[in-house]
N, C-alpha and C positions, 0 to 999 in steps of 0.2 A: 671647371669654374662653377658650374651650376650647383653641384652638391655642396661644396664649401660655403657658397653664398647662402644656400637654404639653411644650412646648419647654423649660420650666424645671423639669420634673419629674425624677423619678429615671431616666427614660428618656433623659435628656440625652446619655449616651454613644452612643446609637444614632445621633443626628443627626450627631455629630462623626465617627463611623466611616463613616457613609454619605457624608458630604461628602468625606471623604478618599478613599474608594473611587471615587466618581464623578470626582474630580479626577485620580487616578492613571489611571483607565480612559480619560479624555479625552486626557490627555497621551500615553498609549500609542497611542491611535488616530492622533494627529498624527504620532508617530514612524513608525508602520506605514505611514501614507499617504505620508509623505515618502520612506521607504526602499523601499517595495514597490509601492504603488498608483500613485503619480505616474508611474513609468517605464512602466506599462501604458497610459497615456493618460488617466488620471483627471484631472479639472480641479477648479478651486476651487469650482465650482457643486456638483459631486458631493461634495466635502469638506464644504461648508456644509450639505448635506442629510444626509450620513451621520452627522455629530456628534450632532444632536438625536435621530435614530433610534437611535443607539448608546446614548444616555442612557436612552431608554425600555427598551431591552433590559437595561441595567444595573439600572434600578429594579425590573424584574420579577425579576431574579436576586437582588437585595438582599432581597426579601420573604422568600425562604426561607433565604438565608444568615444573616440577622439574627434569624430566629425563635427559635433556641435562646437567644440572649442576651435577647430580649424575655421569654421564659418565666422565665429566671433572675432578671431584674430585677423581674418581677411577683410572683414567689413568695417571694423572700428577705425575711424579717422585717425591719422597720425597725431593731430593736435590733442585729441582726447586721450589717446593711449599714452601720450607723453606727460599729461598733467600729473602733478604731485599727488593729488587726492586719489588718483586711481590705484596707488599702491595698497590702500587699505582694502577695498573690495577684492583686489587681485590676491592679496595675502589670504583673506578669508576664503575666497573661492578655491585657492590651491590647498588650503588646510582642509576644507570640506572634501575635496577630491582625494587627497591623501588619506584622510580618515576613512573614507569609503573603501579604499584599497586594503588598508590594514585590518579594518573590522570585518570586511568580507572574507579575508583569509582566515581569521579566527572562526567565523561562522562556518566556513567550508570545512574546517578541520573537525569541528564538533558534529556537523551534519554527516560527514564521512564516518566518523566514529560510531554514530548511531545507526546509519543506514548503509554503510559499506559502499558508498558511491557519491558522485557529484549530485548537485541539485536535480531532483526528478519530480515526478508527479506528487510525491509527498510534500515537497517544498511548495508546490502550488496550493495544495490543501492548507498548508500552514499559513499562507498569505491570505487565503479566503477566510479561514476561521481564526483570525488573528487574536481575538480576545483570549480564548483558551490557550492558544499556543504561546503568545508573548508572555502571559503570566506564568505558564509552565516553564518557559526558558528562564525567566527572572528567578523563579524559585529553585531551579535545578542547577544553574551555573552562577559563577561569580561575575555577573554581567557588569556590575558597577566598576570593577577593577579593569575589565577589558575596555570599557568605555573611556575610563580615565587614562589608561595607558595608551590606547590608540589616539585619543584626542591630544594628549601632551606631545607624543612623538610627531604627530601630523603638524601641529602648530610650529614646533621647533624646525622641522624640515622645510615648511613653507616659508618661514622667515629667512632661513639660510639660503634657500633657492632664490628668493626675491632679492636679497642683498647681492648675491652673485650676479644676477642679471643686471641689476642697477650699476654694479661696478664695471661691467663690460659694456655699458652704454646702451642698455635696452630701453626702448625699442629702436633699432636702426630704421632709417627711411627705406621704404620699399614701394615701388610704383603699384598702383591699383591693378594694372593689367597682370603683373606677375603674381600678385596676391590671389586674384581670381583664377589664374591659371593653376596655381597650386591647389586651390580649393576644388577646382574641376577635376584635377588629377586624383585628389583624395576621394572624391565622389565616385570616380570610375573604379578605383581600387575597392571601395566599399561595396559597390554593386557586384563586382566580380567575386569578392569574398562571400557575399550573401548567396550568390548564384551557384558557386562552384565548391564551396567548403561548408559541409554540414558538421554538426557536432560529432558525428561518428565516422566521418570520412577517413580518419587515421586510426580507427579501431582495428589494428592489425594483429593483435596478440590472441593467443588461445586463452590467456588468463583474463577473465572479465575485469578483475580489480585493476590490472595494469592498464587496460583500455580506459577505465574510469579516470585513472590518474593522468593519462595523456590528454583527456578532454579538458575543456575550459569550463569553469563553473558558471560564468555569466552566460555563455552560449548554451550550456545545458539547461539553465533556468528558462531562457527564452524558448528553447525547444520543448520543454515541458508544458509551457503555456500554449504553444502552438499545437501540440499533439494531445491536449487534454481530453478531447472527445473525438477520437479518430473514427473515420468511416472505414470499417474493416476492408471492404472490397477495393478501396483505393490504395491501400498501403501493404496489404498482406497477400500471401499466396491464395489463389482461388481456383475453383473448378467450375465447369459449366453448371449453372444453377440446377438443372434437372439431374445431373449426375450427383451433385452434392446431396440433394434431398433423397435421391434413390439409395445412395450409400448409407445415409444416416437412418432412413426408415428400415432398411434391412438390418443394420446394426442394432437398433433399439428393439426391433421386432424379435430378435433372437435372445434378448435379455429380460424377458418377462412381459406379461400382458399381451393384449391383442390390439393391433391397429384398428381404431374405431372408424376410420373413413378411408375411402379410396383416393381422396384428393392427394396428389403426389407431394404437396407442400404442407401437409398437416401431419403432426406427430402425435396427436391424441391417441392414447391407448386405454383400453378398458381392463380393469383389474377386478375380477369377481371376488365375492366374499369367500373366506376360507376360515377354518378353525384357527382361533387365535386368542388373545387376551381379552378381546371385547372392547367396549367403550370406556377404557380407563382415561382419567385425566392425563394430560401430557405436559410436562414441564421441561423445557429445554434451557439448561443453564450454560450460557456461553461465557467462558472465562477468558478475560483479557490476558494475552501473551503467555498462556499456560502451556508452553511447549513440552513435548515428550522428553526432551533432554533433561528436564528437571525432575521428572517423576520416577520414583522408585519402582513403580509397577512396570516401567519401560526400561529398567536396567540402570537408571541413574544412581550414582554412588552416594551423593549427599542425601541426608535424611531430611529433605525439604517438604515432602508431601505425605506425611504419615496418615492423614485423613483420607486422601484420595486412594492411597495404597490399601487402606482398610476397606473402603467402599468397593474397590475393584475386586475384592475377593467374594463379593456377593452378587455380581451381575455379569453381563456380557461385556467383556473387555476386548475391544478391537485393537489388536496389537500392530496393525499395519495401516493406520489411518493417516491421512494427509490433508493439510489445509489447501484451499484453492489459491490463496495468495498471501500477501504480507500485510494486508490492512484489515481493520475491523469490518469495514463495509464489504470487503471481498468475502469474508467468512459469513457474515450475516446474509448477504445476497445469495450465496451458494446454498446455505442451509434452508432458507425460506423459499427460494424459487426453483432449486434443482436445475439451474441453468449454468452452462459452462462460463468461466470467467472471460468475457470478451475483452480484447486488449484496451489499453489506456485506462480511462475512467470506468469504475465499477457501475453497475446498473442502478444502484440505489441513488447515486448522485446524478444520473443522466436524466434529461427530459424524457417523458414518456414512460416512466417507471411505474405508473399506476394508470388503470388497472392492469395487472399482469397475473398470469397463472402463478399461484403460490400455495404453500402448505396450509396457511391459515384459511384460505377460501375452501380448500378441500375439507378441512375439519368443520368449518361452519356448515357445510352442506350435510354433514353427519350429525348436526345438532350441537356442536361445540361452540363455545364463546372464545374467539381468539383474542390475545392481548400481547402487548409488548411492554416490558418493564425495564427501565434504564435508570442507573444511578446518577447520570449527568443530565444536562439540558439536551433534549432530543432534537433540537434544531441543528446541533452539530452533525456534520456529515449527512445532513438531509434525512436523518433517521425517522423523526416524527412524521414528516410529510409522506415518506415512503410507506411506512407501516399503516398510518391512518388511511392513506389513499387506497390501500389494499385490504381494508376492512378490519384492521386490528384496533382494539381499544388501546389507548396510550396512557401510560402512567410513568412519569419521569420525576426528576428532582423537584419540580414544582409541586408535586403531590405528596412529597414525603415530609410529614410534620415533625417526627421525632428524629432529629439529626444530632448525633453525638460527635461526629467528626466529618470534615469534608475538606477538599482542596479544589483547585480550579477544575479538575476533571469531573468531580461529582462527590456524592456522599461515599463513605467507606462501605465496603462490601457488607459488613454486619448490619448497617442501617438499611441497605437495600434489601437484604434477606429478611430483616424484621418487617419491613414494609410488605414484602411478598407474602409472608405468612398471614398478615391481616388481609391482604388483597385476596388470597386464595380462600380464606375463610368465608369472605363475602361471596365469592364466586360459587363456592360449594353450596352455600345456603340457598342459591337461586334454583337448585335442583337440576341444573344442566351441567354436563361435563365441560371442563375448561381446558383450553390449549394455550400455553403461555411460553413466550420466548423472553428470557431474562439476560441482560448484558451487564457484566460487572465492569468496574473502572479502576480499582485500587492498584493493580499490578502495573503501574505506569509511573514514569518520572513525574514529579519530583520525589517519589517514594517516601511519602509521609503517611503515617498510620496512627490509629488510636493508641494511647498509652496502655501498658499492662498486658500486651500480647507476648507470650513467652518467645524469646529469641528474635523479636522484631523491634528494632529501635523506632521510637516515635518520629524522629527526624534523622536525616543523614543516612538513610538506608540505601540499598542498591537492589539490583534485579533479584538476587536470592532472597532478600527480605520481602520483596513484593510477592514472590512465589510462596514463601512460607506463610505470609499473612493471608493470601488468597486461599490457600489450603486450610488454614485455621478457620476462616469464616465459612468456607464451604462445609467443613465437618460440623461446625456448630449449627448451621442451618439444617443439615440433614438430621442431626440428633434432635433438634427441637421440633422438626416437622413430624416426628414419630408420635408426638402427643396430639396431633390434629386429626380430626375425623377423616379428612380426605386422603391422608397419607397412604393407607392400604389400598386405595383405589387409583393410584397414580403411577405412571411410568415416568421415571426421571431420565433425562439424557444430559450427560455432562460432557462438554466438548470445549476445546479452545477455539478462539477466533483465528489465531495464527501462533507461530512460535514467537519467542522474544524478539529477535531480529534475525535477518537473513544475511549471513556472512559466507564468503567463499569465492573461489576463482571461477566457478562454473557459471554458465548462462543462467541456469536455474539450480541453485544449490539445494539439492533434494534433502540433504541431511537436516536442513533447518525448516522443512515443511512438515515433518512428522509431528503429529499432535496426539494427545490422549482423547479417547472416545469411549465412554462407558454408558451402558443402558441398565437401569435398575428398576425392577417392579417387585417391591418387597413381598416375598412369599410366593411369587408367581413366575419367576424366571430362574431356571437352574443356572448357577454360575458356570461360565466356561470362557475360554479364550477363542476369539475369532481371528484367524491369521489372514483372511481374504483381504486383498487390497481394497481400501475404502476411502472415498473422497467425501468432502462435505456435501456434494450434490446427491450422495447416496443415502444421507441420513433420513430424509423424509420418506422415500420409498421403503426403506428398511423398517422404520417405525410403523408405517401403515401396514406393512406385511405382518409385523408382530401382532398388531391389533386384530388383523384379519378383516379389516373394513373394505367394502367394495368402493371403488372410486374410478374416476376418469380424469386423466391429466396428461399433458405433453412432457412430463418430466424427463430430463436426460439421464438422471440417476437410476440406480438399480437396487432392488432388495438384495443386498449382498448375502443374506442368509439363505437365499434360494439360488445363489450362483453355483453352476456346476463345478464340482471338485476338479482341481487341476487346470481350470480355464483362466487365462490371464484376464484381469479386470482393468479397463482403461481408467486412468486418473487424469483429470484435466487441471492444468496449473497455469498460474500467471506470475510473472516477475517483471515489474515495471512495464516496458513495452513488449516484452516477449510473452508468448503463450506456448504451452507444450502439452503433449499427450504422452504419458508414461504407460507402457504396456509390458508387463513383466520386467525384464532388465533392459528394455529398449526405450529410448526417449526421442521423440521428434519435436524440434523447436521451430516455431514460426516467428519471424521478426519483421521489423520495419523494412521497407523497400523490397518486399516479397522474398526476404531471405528464408532459407530452409537449412536446417542442420539436423543430423542424426547422431546419436550417441549410445554407447553401451554403458550401463551403470555398473561400476565395479563393486566389489564386496564392501569397500569402505564408504560407498556412496558417491565417490567421485565419478565424473563423466569422461569417458574415453571416446573421442571422435571416431566415427565409422563412416563407411560409404553410405550414400543416400539410399534409404529404403523407400521406394516409390509407394508401396502399399501403406506403410505406416504414415508417411507424410500426407497421402491422400486422405486417410482416415482422420488424421488430426485436422486437416483442412475442412473436411465435411462437418466435423463437430463445431468448430468455431465459426465457419462461414454461415451455416444454417442458423446457429444460435443468434448471431448478429442480425441476420435477415429477419428472423421472426420477431426479435425485439424491436428493431428499427421500424418495421412495418406494422407494429401493434398486433401481431398475430400469435403471440405467445399467450394464449388464453386457455381456459378450461373448456368452455363451450360458448357459443355465441350468446346464449341467454344468461350466462353466469354473472355478467355485470350489467344487467339491464338498467339497474339503478346504481350508477357509479358513486361510491362514497367520496366525500370531499376530504382532502387532507387537512389536518390541524396545523395551525401556524403558531 
């Protein structure tokens, strides 16, 4: 008798809303499986298993999503709930709730399409930097039609549901004691769900995409907020501290330089001067989403990058280069600090990111003037505070006077490059060598570009149009730079921040981490291809080695041009909450809840699970554990006196 009476009680709206939510979630899973999971190799057996597991996740999420409504229905007096005027706020409330369900399903689909997963740390960033993101979404998708469609459907359903409840005599009388007992029972269920069911509790598949589909989007978003700045030692595999530092000191000591101190927890190494290119200017061009999969120099079939392919014939082309992660701040952080990508939030956006050992400070001590040039507003992703706090001069969109085209992300690449030419002319006139990191923005949705670029539509473009335009602007910049006095005295580094997007069933889809890396010194570097595995943290040590400059730094990266032939090089990678170390064809992955996994990389880039490799897992742990320890405790510095006068970040 208890269950039927509860079903017919004043709590009846809960059952209707729960049923609708479960139905929408199940339909969304079917759509996601068809569009994104089936192409990765998932079959009907996995689908049949994932749907009931997904329902369990949805039920756990519903316990806390519906609890406020349970409280409201339990506490509202009978006389108030029965009043005629209550139907209007009830209908509006139901419509708003239903609108949220429908619209959230649409948002989840497009987020999954872009990022191959449920809401994650990227979604948190999107909420933090809502101005750029919301306008980008408005320009990239038919938002108004989704709003109207979801709004109309929600209103119709809420009216129909309200009429059905009224026809059945809602709300029936229910004693306060029973109402409070029901609310107490709901509270107990909610607390049990929060305590026992985490977002990844039912991640039981070898296919990462299937696990993402099983998950609940709302729960995933809350998890992303909760784990935005994780403490590595609390959530990931660790070693005794002395063992971790002993292992990493031995590892780095074998990869170039001489350990400068006997302190067991200091990684400073001395690199003596050697014959090289000398004090050339250094310009690092970081290209947005310029993955190797699009570049002809890396075997891509479409003729999207004729300019990069042409430039690649005149310099050092690194054919086995990998990004540290999937976000711009991951790439910039790795390039500038040579620090492994610690889990969850990147260091650029974490408190305590300045002062920190960085490439710019090394160059400043050699007489260079470090700068960071960006086509957008540098407060996005905390870029300006990070670079300014670490001694870089900042020049972003606010300093660019001649703007021919822009969108919400920034000025077009051509405008940024024109600004850079003027900026470098002024730097050169000062008589000091300059070191500059430049970040482009055009290869990004909504894919709008200046008119008149061959093969690139001004509006309605896509990723290939973005790559084609980025290549066009890059080629134009390099051609125009030849006419400037400083061109022949400059080493150019062209690298992507990350690939376009990371898709695949693997924990860390390596195929989408491969990026182009090219170093050019006109007339001073003999063109050749470098097959040595190279990560973004290796760029600074490699360039410093090319120049032959003496320096001291705790960098984790290595001069790959000096790596012994045939020796496997470690690559440090991040994907959402997972981190990994790739050594040859073996990959160790460290995840939340101290999870460990080992894989062999197949010829096509897929990952094949293998037995645990204790040595590889320990090496990976030593890299990430010590990197986090040094960062957290503000000990990732050049020397104690290097930041005697700490620069203040611009805001």
